[in-house]
C-alpha angles and dihedrals in degrees: 000000000000118000089238098055125045130193116241119255115235110277097021100098096070094052091047090052092047090051091048089056097043094091103039143342115280138180120237096269089047091054092050092045093049091052092047093047095043092050091048089246095306095115118053117180119211113229095234093053093044096052092044088054093047092050093045092051093045089053089052088051093243089121136039123203137205133176119249143148120277128224090268092052097258128134109258139170111242120206127206135177120264119212087262089052091052090053090048091051091051093049093044092048091054092048093049092047090055091046093049091048092050092048091050090052093049094046092048094049115110096015 
């Protein structure tokens, strides 16, 4: 694993996708690009995993989707958060903040 790109821990993809959609609707490529850009290229999302996540969360009614036209004039499915998705993002954000804080404490112990 290169120091620049990290693999995703199990369970992180959904919360990353929810966060990517918190500000505005995006199509799949837009979600992946937002995550890559926001993480300074550290997190790269594979297409198969991304679309599996989008479909799974749409099925759980965390996301809504509509068809639109992308920046390069192509038909694309745009995803947005539902109210249930916003609640899930809030809960997941709190859980991940606690997890990250605990990990930082453990990794700093004994230094």
